[in-house]
C-alpha positions in Angstrom: -8.1 -27.3 -41.1 -9.4 -26.5 -37.4 -13.0 -27.3 -36.8 -15.5 -24.8 -35.8 -17.0 -25.1 -32.3 -20.5 -25.9 -31.6 -22.9 -23.0 -30.9 -21.7 -21.5 -27.7 -24.0 -21.4 -24.6 -21.4 -19.9 -22.0 -19.6 -16.6 -22.3 -16.7 -16.2 -20.2 -15.2 -12.8 -19.7 -12.1 -12.0 -17.9 -9.8 -9.1 -18.2 -6.7 -11.1 -19.2 -6.3 -14.3 -20.6 -3.0 -16.4 -21.3 -3.4 -18.5 -24.1 0.2 -19.1 -24.9 3.8 -17.9 -23.9 4.1 -15.9 -27.0 0.7 -14.0 -26.4 1.3 -11.5 -23.6 -2.3 -11.0 -22.9 -2.3 -11.8 -19.1 -0.2 -10.6 -15.8 -0.2 -13.7 -13.7 -2.8 -15.8 -11.7 -5.9 -14.3 -12.8 -4.9 -14.8 -16.5 -3.5 -18.3 -16.3 -6.3 -19.6 -14.3 -8.8 -18.0 -17.2 -6.7 -19.6 -20.0 -6.6 -22.9 -17.9 -10.4 -23.0 -17.5 -10.6 -22.4 -21.3 -8.1 -25.3 -22.1 -10.5 -27.7 -20.1 -13.3 -26.3 -21.4 -12.3 -27.2 -24.7 -10.7 -30.8 -23.6 -14.4 -31.6 -22.2 -16.1 -30.2 -25.2 -18.2 -27.5 -23.3 -19.7 -24.9 -25.7 -18.0 -22.1 -24.3 -16.7 -18.9 -25.8 -14.6 -16.2 -24.2 -14.0 -12.4 -24.4 -11.0 -10.5 -23.2 -9.1 -7.5 -24.5 -6.1 -7.5 -26.9 -3.6 -5.7 -25.0 -1.5 -4.7 -28.0 1.4 -3.7 -25.7 0.9 -6.5 -23.3 1.5 -6.1 -19.4 5.5 -5.7 -19.4 8.8 -7.4 -19.4 10.7 -6.9 -16.3 14.2 -5.9 -15.9 16.2 -5.7 -12.7 19.3 -4.1 -11.7 22.2 -5.5 -9.5 20.2 -3.6 -6.3 16.6 -5.3 -7.4 15.2 -2.0 -8.6 12.7 -3.0 -11.0 12.0 -1.0 -14.3 9.8 -2.1 -17.1 9.5 -2.3 -20.8 6.7 -3.1 -23.4 5.8 -6.6 -24.0 6.1 -6.1 -27.9 4.2 -8.6 -29.9 2.4 -9.0 -33.4 -1.6 -9.9 -33.2 -1.5 -10.0 -37.0 0.8 -12.9 -37.2 -0.8 -15.1 -34.1 -4.7 -14.3 -34.4 -7.5 -14.3 -36.8 -9.0 -10.6 -37.6 -12.6 -10.6 -37.3 -15.0 -8.6 -39.6 -17.8 -7.1 -37.5 -17.2 -4.1 -35.7 -19.8 -2.6 -33.2 -19.4 0.7 -31.2 -19.9 1.8 -27.5 -20.7 5.1 -26.1 -17.9 6.5 -23.8 -17.9 9.9 -22.5 -20.7 10.7 -24.9 -18.5 9.7 -28.0 -18.6 6.8 -30.2 -15.7 4.1 -29.8 -15.6 1.7 -32.6 -14.2 -1.8 -31.5 -13.4 -4.9 -33.3 -12.2 -8.6 -32.4 -9.1 -11.0 -32.9 -9.9 -14.8 -32.8 -7.9 -17.0 -31.2 -8.7 -21.0 -30.8 -8.1 -23.3 -28.1 -8.2 -27.0 -29.3 -9.0 -29.5 -26.7 -7.4 -33.2 -26.5 -10.2 -34.5 -28.6 -10.2 -31.6 -31.3 -12.9 -29.5 -30.2 -12.6 -26.0 -30.3 -13.4 -23.1 -27.8 -13.0 -19.4 -29.6 -11.4 -16.5 -27.7 -12.0 -13.1 -28.8 -9.6 -10.1 -27.8 -11.3 -6.6 -28.5 -9.5 -4.1 -29.9 -10.3 -0.3 -30.6 -6.9 0.4 -32.8 -9.0 1.2 -35.7 -8.9 4.2 -38.0 -12.3 5.8 -37.0 -11.5 6.3 -33.5 -9.2 9.1 -32.1 -5.8 8.3 -30.9 -6.7 8.1 -27.6 -9.5 5.8 -28.1 -7.1 3.5 -30.4 -4.9 3.2 -27.4 -7.7 1.8 -24.8 -6.7 -1.9 -25.8 -2.9 -1.2 -25.4 -2.0 -1.8 -21.8 -3.0 -4.7 -19.5 -3.8 -3.1 -15.7 -2.2 0.3 -17.4 -3.2 4.4 -17.3 -4.9 5.8 -14.4 -9.0 5.2 -13.2 -10.6 6.8 -16.3 -8.3 4.6 -18.8 -9.3 1.4 -16.8 -13.1 2.4 -16.8 -13.1 2.9 -20.1 -11.2 -0.2 -20.8 -14.4 -1.9 -18.4 -17.0 -0.3 -20.8 -15.2 -2.0 -23.8 -14.6 -5.6 -22.2 -18.5 -5.9 -20.5 -20.5 -3.7 -22.7 -18.6 -4.2 -26.0 -18.3 -8.0 -25.5 -22.0 -8.3 -25.2 -22.5 -6.1 -28.1 -20.2 -8.0 -30.5 -21.0 -11.3 -29.5 -24.4 -12.2 -31.7 -22.6 -10.1 -34.7 -19.8 -12.8 -34.3 -22.4 -15.6 -34.6 -23.2 -16.3 -30.8 -26.9 -15.6 -30.1 -27.9 -18.1 -27.8 -25.6 -17.4 -24.4 -27.5 -18.7 -21.5 -24.7 -18.1 -19.1 -22.5 -14.9 -18.8 -19.6 -15.7 -16.7 -17.6 -12.8 -15.4 -14.2 -13.7 -13.8 -13.6 -11.0 -11.4 -15.5 -7.9 -11.5 -13.6 -6.2 -14.4 -16.3 -7.1 -16.7 -19.3 -6.2 -14.4 -20.6 -3.6 -16.8 -21.8 -6.7 -19.2 -25.1 -6.7 -16.7 -26.1 -3.0 -17.8 -25.6 -4.1 -21.6 -27.6 -6.9 -21.0 -30.4 -5.1 -19.5 -30.3 -2.4 -22.4 -30.5 -5.5 -24.7 -33.5 -7.2 -22.9 -35.5 -3.7 -23.1 -34.9 -3.4 -26.9 -34.8 0.5 -27.4 -36.7 1.3 -24.2 -35.6 3.7 -21.4 -32.9 2.0 -19.1 -34.7 3.3 -16.2 -37.8 1.5 -17.1 -36.3 -1.9 -16.0 -38.6 -3.7 -13.4 -37.8 -6.4 -11.1 -39.1 -8.9 -13.6 -36.6 -7.8 -16.0 -33.5 -7.8 -13.9 -34.4 -11.1 -12.7 -34.0 -12.4 -16.2 -30.8 -10.8 -16.4 -29.7 -11.8 -13.0 -30.4 -15.7 -13.8 -27.8 -15.6 -16.8 -25.0 -14.2 -14.8 -22.0 -16.2 -12.8 -19.7 -14.6 -10.7 -16.2 -15.5 -9.6 -14.6 -13.3 -7.0 -11.0 -14.0 -6.9 -9.5 -11.8 -3.8 -10.3 -10.8 -0.3 -8.0 -7.8 -0.6 -9.6 -4.4 -1.0 -7.1 -3.3 -3.8 -8.2 -6.1 -5.7 -12.1 -5.1 -6.1 -12.5 -2.0 -8.5 -13.8 1.1 -7.9 -14.6 4.8 -9.3 -15.8 8.0 -8.2 -19.5 8.4 -9.6 -18.3 12.2 -11.2 -15.8 10.0 -13.4 -18.7 7.0 -13.7 -20.9 10.2 -14.7 -18.4 11.6 -17.1 -17.8 8.3 -19.0 -21.5 6.2 -19.0 -23.6 9.5 -18.8 -26.3 10.3 -16.3 -28.9 7.8 -17.3 -26.6 4.6 -16.9 -25.1 6.3 -13.7 -28.6 6.4 -12.1 -29.3 2.8 -13.3 -26.0 1.4 -11.7 -27.0 3.4 -8.4 -30.5 1.7 -8.5 -28.9 -1.5 -9.0 -27.2 -1.4 -5.6 -23.6 -1.0 -7.3 -22.6 2.3 -5.9 -21.6 2.7 -2.1 -20.2 5.9 -0.5 -20.0 7.8 -4.0 -18.3 5.0 -5.9 -19.1 2.4 -8.3 -17.9 -0.8 -6.9 -17.5 -3.4 -9.6 -17.4 -6.1 -7.2 -20.9 -5.1 -5.8 -22.2 -4.6 -9.2 -21.4 -8.2 -10.4 -22.3 -9.7 -7.0 -25.9 -7.9 -7.3 -26.3 -9.0 -11.2 -25.6 -13.0 -10.5 -27.6 -15.6 -9.5 -24.4 -17.8 -8.8 -21.4 -16.4 -6.9 -18.4 -18.1 -6.1 -15.1 -17.9 -4.1 -12.1 -19.6 -5.3 -11.2 -22.2 -2.4 -13.1 -23.2 0.7 -11.4 -20.9 2.8 -12.1 -18.0 0.3 -15.7 -18.8 0.2 -16.0 -18.1 3.9 -13.7 -14.8 3.7 -16.0 -13.7 0.9 -19.4 -14.6 3.0 -18.0 -12.5 5.9 -17.3 -9.4 3.4 -20.4 -9.8 1.5 -22.8 -11.5 4.0 -26.0 -10.6 2.2 -24.9 -12.4 -0.7 -25.1 -16.6 -1.1 -21.6 -16.9 -2.0 -20.5 -20.7 -2.6 -16.9 -22.0 -3.3 -15.3 -23.9 -6.3 -11.7 -24.4 -5.4 -9.4 -23.3 -8.5 -7.3 -25.6 -10.4 -4.8 -26.1 -12.9 -4.7 -27.2 -16.8 -2.9 -30.8 -16.1 -1.3 -31.1 -19.1 0.0 -27.3 -19.6 1.7 -27.5 -16.3 3.3 -31.1 -16.2 6.8 -31.0 -17.5 8.1 -33.5 -20.1 9.8 -36.0 -17.7 6.5 -36.3 -15.9 4.4 -36.3 -18.9 6.2 -39.0 -20.3 6.3 -41.3 -16.9 2.5 -40.9 -16.6 1.8 -41.6 -20.0 3.6 -44.8 -19.5 2.0 -45.7 -16.5 -1.3 -44.0 -16.7 -1.9 -42.9 -20.0 -5.5 -42.0 -19.4 -4.3 -39.0 -17.6 -4.7 -36.4 -20.2 -8.5 -37.3 -21.0 -9.3 -37.6 -17.2 -7.2 -36.0 -14.7 -8.7 -38.1 -11.9 -6.2 -41.0 -13.5 -3.5 -39.2 -11.5 -4.8 -40.9 -8.4 -3.1 -43.9 -9.7 0.5 -42.2 -9.5 0.4 -43.7 -6.1 1.2 -46.6 -7.8 4.3 -45.9 -9.8 7.8 -46.8 -8.5 9.7 -44.0 -6.2 12.7 -44.6 -8.3 11.0 -43.8 -11.7 9.6 -40.8 -9.7 13.1 -39.8 -8.7 14.2 -40.5 -12.0 11.8 -37.9 -13.7 12.7 -35.4 -11.1 16.1 -35.4 -11.7 15.8 -34.7 -15.3 13.4 -32.0 -14.5 16.0 -30.6 -12.0 18.8 -30.8 -14.4 16.7 -28.8 -17.2 16.1 -26.0 -14.2 19.7 -25.9 -13.4 20.9 -25.7 -16.9 18.6 -22.9 -17.9 19.5 -21.1 -14.7 23.2 -20.9 -15.4 22.5 -19.9 -19.1 20.2 -17.0 -18.5 21.9 -15.7 -15.2 25.3 -17.5 -14.8 24.7 -19.1 -11.6 25.4 -22.5 -10.9 23.1 -24.4 -9.0 23.5 -28.0 -7.4 21.8 -31.0 -8.5 22.2 -32.9 -5.1 21.5 -29.5 -2.7 17.7 -29.4 -1.7 16.3 -26.4 -3.9 13.3 -24.4 -2.8 11.2 -22.6 -5.2 9.0 -19.2 -4.3 7.9 -17.4 -7.5 4.6 -15.3 -7.1 3.6 -12.0 -8.0 5.8 -9.5 -5.9 2.9 -8.2 -3.7 3.5 -7.1 0.0 0.9 -9.7 1.4 2.8 -12.8 -0.3 5.7 -12.0 1.5 8.4 -13.6 -0.1 11.1 -12.4 2.1 9.5 -14.3 5.1 12.2 -16.9 4.9 15.0 -14.4 5.5 13.3 -13.0 8.5 16.3 -14.7 10.7 19.0 -15.0 8.5 21.5 -16.0 10.9 19.2 -19.1 11.7 18.6 -20.0 8.3 22.5 -19.8 7.5 22.9 -22.1 10.4 20.1 -24.5 8.9 21.9 -24.6 5.6 25.4 -25.3 6.9 24.4 -28.1 9.6 21.5 -30.0 7.7 23.1 -30.5 4.2 22.7 -27.2 2.3 20.0 -25.0 0.6 19.5 -23.2 -2.6 16.3 -21.0 -3.0 15.0 -19.9 -6.6 12.5 -16.4 -6.5 10.8 -14.9 -9.1 7.7 -12.6 -9.6 7.0 -9.0 -10.9 5.8 -6.2 -9.1 2.9 -4.0 -10.9 4.5 -0.8 -12.2 2.7 1.1 -9.7 3.3 -0.7 -6.8 6.1 0.7 -4.7 5.8 -1.9 -1.9 6.0 -4.9 -4.3 9.2 -3.2 -5.8 10.7 -2.7 -2.6 10.0 -6.3 -1.7 12.0 -7.4 -4.7 14.8 -5.3 -3.3 14.8 -6.9 0.0 14.8 -10.3 -1.5 18.1 -9.7 -3.1 19.6 -7.9 -0.3 18.7 -10.8 1.9 20.1 -13.1 -0.9 23.3 -11.2 -1.0 23.6 -11.2 2.7 23.6 -15.0 3.0 25.6 -16.0 -0.2 28.5 -17.5 2.3 25.9 -20.0 3.2 22.9 -20.4 0.8 22.8 -19.8 -2.9 19.8 -17.6 -3.8 18.7 -16.3 -7.2 16.1 -13.9 -8.2 15.1 -14.8 -11.6 14.2 -11.7 -13.9 11.4 -11.5 -15.8 9.5 -14.5 -14.5 7.0 -15.7 -17.0 4.9 -18.9 -18.6 8.5 -19.9 -20.4 10.4 -19.7 -16.7 7.5 -21.2 -14.7 7.1 -25.0 -16.1 11.1 -25.4 -15.7 10.8 -24.0 -11.9 7.6 -25.9 -10.8 9.2 -29.1 -11.9 12.8 -28.3 -11.0 12.8 -27.6 -7.5 12.6 -29.9 -4.7 10.1 -27.9 -2.5 7.8 -25.3 -3.2 7.4 -22.4 -0.6 4.5 -20.5 -0.1 4.1 -17.4 2.5 1.1 -15.0 2.1 -0.5 -13.2 5.2 -3.6 -14.5 6.3 -6.5 -14.7 5.0 -5.5 -12.4 1.8 -4.8 -15.6 -0.2 -7.7 -16.4 -2.1 -6.7 -19.5 -3.6 -3.2 -19.6 -5.4 -2.4 -22.0 -7.9 1.5 -22.2 -8.3 1.7 -24.9 -5.4 -0.8 -26.8 -7.7 1.4 -26.8 -10.7 4.3 -28.1 -8.5 2.3 -31.1 -7.2 1.6 -31.9 -10.6 5.5 -32.4 -10.9 6.1 -34.4 -7.5 7.1 -31.1 -5.8 5.2 -30.9 -2.3 4.5 -27.7 -0.8 5.5 -26.0 2.6 2.9 -23.2 3.2 1.0 -21.2 5.3 -2.5 -22.6 5.8 -4.4 -20.0 3.7 -6.1 -20.6 0.2 -6.1 -23.9 -1.3 -3.5 -25.3 0.9 -6.1 -25.2 3.8 -7.8 -28.3 1.4 -4.5 -29.6 0.0 -1.9 -30.0 2.9 -1.9 -33.5 4.5 1.0 -33.1 6.6 3.9 -35.7 5.2 1.6 -37.1 2.7 1.4 -33.7 0.0 3.8 -31.2 1.9 4.0 -29.6 5.3 2.2 -26.7 6.8 3.6 -23.5 8.4 1.9 -23.4 11.7 0.5 -20.0 12.8 -0.4 -18.9 16.3 -4.0 -19.2 16.9 -6.3 -16.5 17.0 -3.6 -14.1 15.2 -3.0 -13.1 11.8 -0.1 -10.8 12.5 2.8 -12.8 14.4 5.1 -13.2 11.4 7.8 -14.4 13.9 6.1 -17.5 15.0 5.4 -18.2 11.4 8.9 -17.8 10.3 9.9 -19.9 13.2 7.5 -22.4 12.2 9.0 -22.5 8.6 12.4 -22.9 10.2 11.2 -25.8 12.8 9.9 -27.7 9.6 12.8 -27.3 7.5 15.3 -28.1 10.2 13.6 -31.0 11.9 11.6 -32.8 9.2 11.8 -31.8 5.6 15.8 -31.5 5.3 16.6 -34.6 7.3 14.1 -36.7 5.0 15.3 -35.0 2.1 19.0 -35.9 2.9 18.8 -39.1 5.0 15.7 -40.8 3.7 15.3 -40.2 -0.2 12.5 -43.0 -0.5 10.4 -41.2 2.2 10.9 -37.6 0.7 10.2 -39.5 -2.8 6.6 -40.7 -1.2 5.4 -37.5 -0.3 6.3 -36.5 -4.0 4.3 -39.0 -5.1 1.5 -38.2 -2.7 1.3 -34.7 -4.1 0.9 -36.0 -7.5 -1.8 -38.7 -6.5 -3.6 -36.4 -4.0 -3.3 -33.0 -5.0 -2.6 -33.3 -8.8 -5.7 -35.5 -9.2 -8.1 -33.0 -7.4 -6.4 -29.2 -7.8 -7.1 -29.3 -11.7 -9.3 -27.2 -14.0 -11.0 -30.3 -15.3 -12.6 -30.9 -11.9 -13.1 -27.1 -11.7 -14.6 -27.1 -15.1 -17.0 -29.9 -14.2 -18.2 -28.2 -11.1 -18.8 -24.9 -12.9 -21.1 -26.9 -15.5 -22.9 -29.1 -12.9 -23.7 -25.8 -10.5 -23.4 -22.6 -12.2 -23.3 -22.7 -15.9 -26.3 -24.8 -16.3 -27.9 -25.1 -13.3 -31.5 -24.8 -14.4 -33.5 -24.2 -17.4 -33.0 -20.8 -19.2 -35.3 -18.3 -18.1 -36.3 -20.3 -15.0 -35.5 -18.0 -11.9 -34.5 -20.1 -8.9 -36.9 -19.6 -5.7 -34.6 -19.9 -3.7 -32.4 -16.8 -4.8 -33.2 -13.5 -3.2 -35.1 -10.9 -5.3 -33.4 -8.2 -7.2 -34.4 -4.7 -6.3 -36.5 -2.8 -9.5 -34.8 0.1 -11.0 -37.1 2.7 -10.6 -37.4 6.5 -12.3 
């Protein structure tokens, strides 16, 4: 029988959480990070409880035709077979009506047996209208009205239901992105105990602010949810909308969920050193720190490398810092583990696509969400030069993957371009685009390629974690100097940088030229001509980046700096005062 968790003190709210491959309650990096965070919290025995939505119809399954046109179908799954239904239900007011919700529980068990409970909120209960029952069906689906209703359920419904589920002593509410920021309004109402919302004073808001932590994940404007005030009034009502205006969350006639979360939190962080800098320039009135992202080491390390680490550094699962000692693993064993991982990838690509990759050919991996700023097609900017490099430096194979949001036409066009490019270079380069790239594909790709490629447009990469997963499997990166790679790149030790023209974020031709130069003059000659030197870079990626860019270190930093930084109820003197809500 799975042990019950101790009394939770941290409530972690996220619109998406990746729990396991068969539970499609995530879309990509944000959800993967949330799941990895909670897995490490369980490993470390930290009293955390998590709240998300059920997403009965998941995100979507991706279908690609021969031209690269993406279509979508629901990601069907059965919560009844995988989750535990919880008895309590609560109601939230949406557009003047009562919408009831309940929770399903998933338990994450850590390496020592400690358990972190995750509650997925569900409105598909008979008391609700058909529309309200659908509100927890689709992740990032529907229009602005649907999305705002979902954010009421997540933030306000989550605060309401946690005590009914036995979690009465939460000292920190952590908002993973701004989707759950309405929890701050629910905490104000909870503190007032039935008094009018607009009667809250500066002291009330200071106490609420002291209990909230916010992680912002994107410098891209589209990543910050905004809702017109007319819509907010229709969903939340006049009093709650006025309270949000007084809290400084409504600018230019819209409710900005990022501004609400910023204003309501005593601790705010970006997800990499560079992202912290960019966020402070975007929101200079707030004290934004940085805690660099990581990944859950045991989840994203492929079998051959798990066995290798178990043999040489068996402490690595309990203490990821022990991966530093991978620097002493013999190079031959690094190469052998990688060969096994590459064989597994080649076998699965052949089974699922009919395309035959070669074991001895340099294979590049590039699988990210298909968004235009991630520029998966940058490597094809000069196709003739790329083909010349492949023919004269030993050969190239490239494996792509990634979904575009159903409403992101630019992302869908990006997929079509990549597939068009792949077809145009097929006389010199084997390039494959994996359909429906997901959690089941990811460990094979992160461990089975020889080089990880990442080409976002600066400074729009907040962190990125795919290269971190690759590093755990001895795969070095070739990447634009943005996000986590600013911290992780030690040239020739953990991978290689793609140079940018000083002072310019627009010169794609220069960046593509640097990419080609690194491939032609450094990486391919080393891969084909000096396998030991390449294996040393692989080993360096594990020892330097694998030992640091993991959620065990990240969660420990949250623990020390954000979650339990001060005694409950004590407002830090250095934090700026919170403007009062006045009638």
